[in-house]
C-alpha positions in Angstrom: -3.9 -22.2 -18.8 -2.6 -18.7 -19.7 1.1 -18.4 -18.8 0.6 -14.8 -17.7 -1.9 -15.9 -15.0 0.7 -18.4 -13.6 3.4 -15.7 -13.7 1.2 -13.1 -12.0 0.1 -15.7 -9.4 3.8 -16.6 -8.7 4.6 -12.9 -8.4 1.9 -12.2 -5.9 2.6 -15.4 -4.0 6.0 -13.8 -3.1 4.0 -11.9 -0.6 3.7 -15.1 1.3 7.5 -15.5 1.2 7.9 -12.1 2.7 5.2 -13.0 5.3 7.1 -16.0 6.5 10.6 -14.4 6.2 9.6 -11.3 8.2 7.8 -13.3 10.9 10.7 -15.7 11.5 13.7 -13.5 11.0 13.3 -11.7 14.3 14.1 -14.9 16.2 17.8 -14.6 15.5 18.0 -10.9 16.5 15.8 -10.7 19.6 18.5 -11.5 22.3 21.0 -9.2 20.8 18.5 -6.4 20.7 17.6 -6.9 24.4 21.3 -6.7 25.3 22.1 -3.8 23.0 19.5 -1.5 24.3 19.4 -2.9 27.9 15.7 -3.7 27.6 13.6 -4.8 30.5 11.7 -8.1 30.0 8.5 -6.1 29.4 10.0 -3.8 26.9 11.8 -6.6 25.2 8.6 -8.6 24.9 6.8 -5.5 23.4 9.6 -4.7 21.0 9.7 -8.3 19.6 5.9 -8.8 19.5 4.8 -5.4 18.2 4.8 -6.7 14.7 2.0 -9.0 15.6 -0.2 -6.0 16.6 0.5 -4.6 13.2 -0.4 -7.9 11.6 -3.9 -7.7 13.2 -4.4 -4.2 11.9 -3.2 -5.1 8.5 -5.4 -8.2 8.3 -8.4 -6.2 9.5 -8.0 -3.4 7.0 -6.3 -5.1 4.0 -9.7 -5.9 2.4 -10.8 -2.2 2.7 -7.6 -0.9 1.0 -7.9 -3.6 -1.7 -11.4 -2.5 -2.5 -10.7 1.2 -2.5 -7.3 1.3 -4.2 -7.4 -1.9 -6.2 -5.5 -5.1 -5.7 -2.5 -4.2 -7.8 -1.9 -0.8 -6.1 -2.5 -2.3 -2.7 0.1 -5.0 -3.3 2.6 -2.4 -4.5 2.2 -0.5 -1.2 2.5 -3.8 0.8 5.8 -4.5 -0.9 7.0 -0.9 -0.3 6.1 -1.1 3.4 7.9 -4.4 3.7 11.0 -2.7 2.2 10.8 0.4 4.4 10.2 -1.8 7.5 13.1 -4.1 6.9 15.6 -1.3 6.1 14.4 0.9 8.9 14.5 -2.0 11.5 18.0 -2.8 10.4 19.2 0.8 10.8 17.3 1.6 14.0 19.4 3.3 16.7 16.9 3.0 19.5 14.1 0.7 20.5 11.3 3.1 19.7 12.2 3.7 16.1 12.8 -0.1 15.9 9.2 -0.7 17.1 7.7 1.7 14.6 9.4 0.0 11.7 8.5 -3.5 13.0 4.8 -2.3 13.5 4.8 -1.2 9.8 6.2 -4.6 8.8 3.5 -6.3 10.8 0.9 -4.3 9.0 2.4 -5.5 5.7 2.2 -9.1 6.8 -1.4 -8.8 7.8 -2.4 -7.0 4.6 -0.6 -9.4 2.4 -2.4 -12.3 4.0 -5.6 -10.9 2.8 -4.8 -9.1 -0.5 -2.5 -11.6 -2.1 -4.8 -14.7 -1.9 -7.7 -12.5 -2.9 -5.9 -11.3 -6.1 -4.8 -14.9 -7.0 -8.3 -16.3 -6.5 -9.8 -13.5 -8.7 -7.4 -14.1 -11.7 -7.1 -17.9 -11.5 -9.3 -20.2 -13.7 -11.7 -22.1 -11.5 -10.1 -25.5 -12.1 -6.6 -24.2 -11.1 -7.6 -21.8 -8.3 -6.8 -24.2 -5.5 -3.2 -24.9 -6.3 -2.5 -21.3 -7.4 -3.8 -19.9 -4.1 -1.9 -22.6 -2.3 1.3 -21.0 -3.7 0.9 -18.2 -1.1 0.7 -20.6 1.8 3.6 -22.7 0.5 5.7 -19.5 0.3 4.9 -18.6 3.9 6.5 -21.9 5.1 9.4 -21.5 2.6 10.0 -18.0 3.9 10.2 -19.2 7.5 12.7 -21.9 6.5 14.9 -19.3 4.6 14.7 -17.0 7.6 16.2 -19.6 9.9 18.9 -20.6 7.4 19.7 -16.9 6.9 19.9 -16.3 10.7 22.2 -19.3 11.1 24.6 -18.0 8.4 24.7 -14.5 9.8 25.2 -15.6 13.4 28.4 -17.4 12.4 29.9 -14.3 10.8 31.3 -12.9 14.1 30.0 -9.5 13.2 28.4 -7.6 16.2 25.9 -6.1 13.8 24.8 -9.4 12.4 21.3 -8.8 13.8 21.0 -5.8 11.5 21.9 -8.0 8.5 19.3 -10.6 9.6 16.6 -8.0 9.5 17.9 -6.0 6.5 18.1 -9.0 4.2 14.3 -8.9 4.0 14.7 -5.7 1.9 16.0 -7.7 -1.1 13.0 -9.8 -1.8 10.8 -6.8 -0.7 12.3 -4.7 -3.5 11.9 -7.5 -6.0 8.3 -8.0 -5.0 7.5 -4.3 -5.2 9.0 -3.9 -8.7 7.3 -7.1 -9.9 3.9 -5.8 -8.8 4.2 -3.0 -11.4 4.2 -5.7 -14.1 1.0 -7.5 -13.1 -2.5 -6.6 -14.3 -5.3 -5.3 -12.1 -7.8 -7.9 -11.1 -10.6 -8.2 -13.7 -13.1 -8.6 -10.9 -12.1 -5.4 -9.2 -12.2 -3.5 -12.5 -15.7 -4.8 -13.2 -16.9 -3.9 -9.8 -15.3 -0.5 -9.9 -16.8 0.3 -13.3 -20.2 -0.9 -12.2 -20.0 1.5 -9.2 -18.9 4.4 -11.5 -22.0 3.8 -13.7 -24.3 3.9 -10.7 -22.8 7.1 -9.5 -22.9 8.6 -13.0 
């Protein structure tokens, strides 16, 4: 099997790691956030769960953007949105800006759950497609585990802003993922479909 295909699959599978990391990391910050901004139970619930609303939107529209923009470009924007969301959430000074950034992160989670497996399935040889696509699912679980370990380590630091570090740490793999997407090739299937459509229009 072509080593490039494995490398590109591993790169895109990092989207699953960001998925799991971003979903789970909020668990260590949610109580501090409620106390910091004196949130009611209803507002607290909305602030913590709003990423899930973004996830639904991202999952519902991810395929559309992948078809219109291409898999590679869509994955780049997913990584960039993860980066902006993590840094913005960590630096938020009020609950409303926090929710906007978390909503953006949720959108990235949903979009990555569609686009990343789609890309891997389109570049993988038929006899290796199963385990290469499974890398994405494995990385989701791995990301969740890393989030809990990371939260544990930051909680023991004694820093009152430890919750910001918990959320901001997602920015590091987000930046790596975003940069690595620049090195992958566009999906041959998308290129073939796009050229076919151009010929029909022409």
